[in-house]
C-alpha positions in Angstrom: 45.1 3.0 99.5 44.6 2.2 96.2 43.8 -0.5 95.4 45.7 -2.6 92.2 43.4 -5.5 91.8 39.8 -5.4 92.3 37.3 -8.6 92.1 33.4 -8.4 93.5 31.1 -10.8 93.6 32.4 -13.0 91.4 31.1 -16.0 90.2 32.1 -19.1 88.2 29.8 -22.4 88.4 30.6 -26.2 87.0 28.8 -29.6 86.7 31.1 -30.5 90.4 32.3 -27.1 92.0 31.3 -23.2 92.2 32.8 -19.8 93.1 30.3 -18.0 94.7 30.9 -14.4 95.6 34.6 -14.3 95.3 35.4 -10.3 96.8 39.1 -9.4 96.4 41.0 -6.3 97.2 45.2 -6.2 96.3 46.7 -3.1 97.4 49.4 -1.7 96.3 52.5 -2.4 97.5 51.5 -5.4 99.2 51.9 -9.4 99.1 48.6 -11.3 99.1 48.6 -15.2 100.4 45.7 -16.8 99.1 44.8 -20.3 101.2 42.7 -22.9 101.2 42.9 -26.6 100.4 43.5 -28.6 97.1 40.4 -27.6 95.2 39.0 -25.1 97.4 39.0 -22.5 94.5 42.7 -20.7 94.2 43.6 -22.0 91.1 39.9 -21.0 89.6 40.5 -17.2 90.8 43.5 -16.9 89.3 42.2 -17.5 86.2 38.9 -15.8 86.3 41.1 -12.6 87.0 43.6 -13.8 83.9 40.4 -13.9 81.8 41.1 -17.4 80.7 38.5 -19.0 82.3 34.8 -17.1 82.0 33.1 -15.7 84.8 29.3 -15.8 85.0 29.0 -13.0 86.9 30.4 -10.3 89.1 33.4 -7.9 87.9 37.0 -7.6 88.1 38.9 -4.1 87.9 43.1 -4.1 87.2 44.9 -1.3 87.3 41.6 0.5 88.1 39.9 -1.0 84.2 37.6 -3.4 83.8 39.4 -6.5 82.8 36.4 -7.4 79.5 37.4 -3.9 78.2 41.0 -3.6 78.8 42.5 -7.5 78.6 45.3 -6.2 76.2 47.1 -3.8 78.1 46.5 -5.3 81.1 48.1 -8.0 80.6 51.7 -6.6 79.5 51.5 -5.6 83.2 51.1 -8.9 84.4 53.1 -11.9 85.2 51.7 -14.8 85.9 53.2 -18.7 87.6 50.2 -21.5 86.9 51.5 -24.7 87.1 50.0 -25.1 83.1 52.8 -22.9 81.5 52.1 -21.8 78.5 55.9 -22.5 77.1 56.9 -25.7 75.8 58.6 -27.7 77.6 61.1 -28.1 74.5 62.5 -24.4 74.8 65.9 -23.8 76.0 66.2 -21.1 78.5 67.5 -18.9 75.8 64.3 -19.7 73.0 62.4 -18.4 75.8 64.4 -15.2 76.2 63.1 -15.0 72.1 59.7 -15.6 72.3 59.0 -13.0 75.4 61.0 -10.0 73.8 57.5 -10.6 71.0 55.4 -11.0 73.3 56.5 -8.2 75.6 56.9 -4.5 75.2 59.0 -4.1 78.5 60.7 -7.2 77.7 64.0 -6.8 79.9 66.6 -9.5 78.2 69.8 -8.6 81.0 67.3 -9.2 83.9 65.8 -12.7 82.6 69.6 -13.5 82.6 70.1 -12.1 85.3 67.8 -14.3 87.3 69.2 -17.1 84.9 72.7 -16.8 86.2 71.3 -16.4 90.0 69.3 -19.9 89.7 72.2 -21.7 87.8 69.9 -23.2 85.3 71.6 -23.9 81.7 70.7 -21.6 78.7 70.6 -24.8 76.3 69.3 -27.3 78.3 65.6 -27.8 77.3 63.0 -27.0 80.3 62.0 -30.4 79.6 65.3 -32.3 81.4 64.5 -29.7 84.1 63.8 -31.2 87.8 60.7 -29.7 89.0 62.3 -27.2 91.2 64.3 -25.8 87.5 61.2 -25.9 85.7 59.5 -23.4 88.7 62.8 -21.3 88.0 62.6 -20.6 85.1 58.9 -19.8 84.7 59.3 -17.3 87.7 62.4 -15.6 86.1 60.7 -15.8 82.8 56.8 -14.1 85.2 59.2 -11.0 86.3 61.5 -9.8 83.8 59.0 -8.3 81.9 58.8 -5.6 85.6 54.8 -6.5 86.0 52.9 -4.7 88.5 50.9 -7.2 89.3 52.3 -11.0 90.2 49.5 -14.0 90.1 51.3 -16.7 91.4 50.2 -20.6 92.1 52.2 -22.7 94.1 55.5 -20.7 92.8 57.4 -22.1 95.3 56.2 -25.8 94.9 58.9 -28.4 94.5 61.6 -26.2 95.3 64.1 -27.0 98.3 63.7 -24.2 101.8 67.3 -22.9 100.1 65.6 -22.2 97.1 62.7 -21.0 98.6 64.2 -18.6 100.7 66.0 -17.1 97.6 62.2 -16.8 95.5 60.6 -15.2 99.1 63.6 -12.5 98.7 62.9 -11.3 95.1 58.6 -11.9 95.8 59.9 -9.2 99.0 62.0 -6.7 96.2 59.1 -6.9 93.5 57.1 -5.4 95.7 59.3 -2.5 97.6 58.7 0.3 94.7 55.2 0.3 96.6 53.3 0.5 93.2 53.4 -3.7 92.6 51.5 -6.7 94.7 51.6 -9.9 94.8 48.9 -12.6 94.8 50.0 -16.2 95.9 48.9 -19.3 96.3 50.0 -21.6 98.2 49.9 -25.0 100.9 52.9 -23.4 102.0 51.3 -21.7 104.3 55.3 -20.8 106.4 55.7 -18.7 103.4 53.5 -16.5 103.8 54.4 -16.3 107.8 57.4 -14.5 106.6 56.4 -12.1 103.6 52.8 -12.0 103.9 50.8 -8.7 103.9 47.4 -9.9 103.8 45.4 -13.3 104.0 43.1 -14.6 102.0 41.2 -17.8 102.5 39.0 -20.0 100.5 37.5 -22.9 101.5 34.8 -24.5 98.5 34.4 -22.0 96.8 33.5 -19.3 99.3 35.9 -16.3 101.0 35.8 -16.9 104.2 37.7 -14.2 105.8 40.2 -12.0 104.3 42.6 -9.8 106.7 46.0 -8.5 107.7 48.6 -11.0 108.8 49.6 -9.5 111.5 45.9 -9.7 112.7 46.1 -12.9 112.3 48.4 -14.5 114.2 49.0 -12.3 116.6 45.1 -11.8 117.9 43.8 -15.0 116.7 44.4 -17.6 119.2 44.1 -21.1 120.2 42.4 -22.5 123.2 42.6 -26.4 124.5 40.4 -27.3 127.3 38.6 -30.3 128.4 35.2 -31.3 127.8 34.2 -30.2 131.2 36.0 -26.3 130.9 34.6 -26.3 127.3 31.0 -26.1 128.5 31.6 -23.2 130.8 32.4 -21.6 127.1 29.8 -19.1 125.7 29.7 -20.1 122.1 30.3 -16.5 121.0 33.3 -16.8 122.3 35.1 -18.9 119.5 35.1 -19.2 115.9 35.3 -22.8 115.6 35.5 -25.9 117.8 37.6 -29.1 117.1 36.8 -32.8 119.2 40.0 -34.2 119.6 40.1 -37.8 121.2 42.2 -36.2 125.1 40.9 -32.4 124.6 39.0 -29.5 122.4 41.0 -26.9 119.8 38.6 -23.4 119.9 40.1 -21.4 117.7 39.3 -17.4 118.6 39.3 -14.0 116.8 40.4 -12.0 120.1 42.7 -13.9 122.3 43.4 -10.8 124.2 39.6 -10.3 125.0 39.1 -14.2 125.8 41.9 -14.4 128.1 40.0 -11.4 130.2 36.6 -13.3 130.6 38.7 -17.3 130.9 41.1 -16.3 133.1 42.4 -19.5 133.8 42.5 -21.1 130.5 46.3 -21.0 128.3 46.1 -19.5 124.6 48.9 -20.8 121.9 50.0 -18.5 119.1 48.5 -19.8 116.2 50.2 -21.0 112.8 48.5 -20.3 109.2 48.3 -24.1 109.2 46.3 -24.3 112.4 43.6 -21.7 111.8 43.0 -23.3 108.6 42.3 -27.0 109.7 40.1 -25.5 112.6 38.6 -23.4 110.4 37.7 -25.8 107.4 37.4 -29.3 110.0 36.2 -27.6 113.2 32.4 -27.1 114.5 30.0 -24.3 115.8 
């Protein structure tokens, strides 16, 4: 499968934080969820991919081209939603349209105003007076209205109610239907990704802990709750991490079917992405 984005051994050092050998492969036609705690490195990784923060080492290819040699051409086909949008809050949606027409060759005015209508955004009101949810909807409409091939999204459903979030997720799924476009979406709302993501990449403390298909994580991984006595009979090689609670111990297992064969008496629960993330971060080996 051809990759639309390839990040290899990306390193970025700050005084108090470091991205360590980040590698990501994003195939065409998929949505990849990028999860991790606040401060884990999600936003820094996305900004590095956009070359808005300079990396110390590593390589980034987008559409098969090296970013540092083809930045202008590449960015014409990227849509971006970040917290610190470059758009002034004193612009109206009408103003945004006028600005974007002069930035992107493929800006589609009709598509843009279609989203503005769907999102029920007032065309002549400055975005400073919008709610947080309305501001996010304007960012998303702006990001996808020049028909990019790659969407890079940082917390795009933050501040939206469940109905609006569902509408936005539908748009992301429609976006990849041509099989040529992809989405990398960073979010702390992991339940959203359980519905739309094809791949999940998990970053913690500046390092990638895992990158797998959603089906593998949700269908093959499992959570075992056991007593201290039961725990002592389980080999350390048979679980990824354990979390010791007041009344029981939770084990994250990588293959619940193999575990069930070996420890027949154990009940194995299907995990959520949030549970996997919490046990990975807070658990111990």
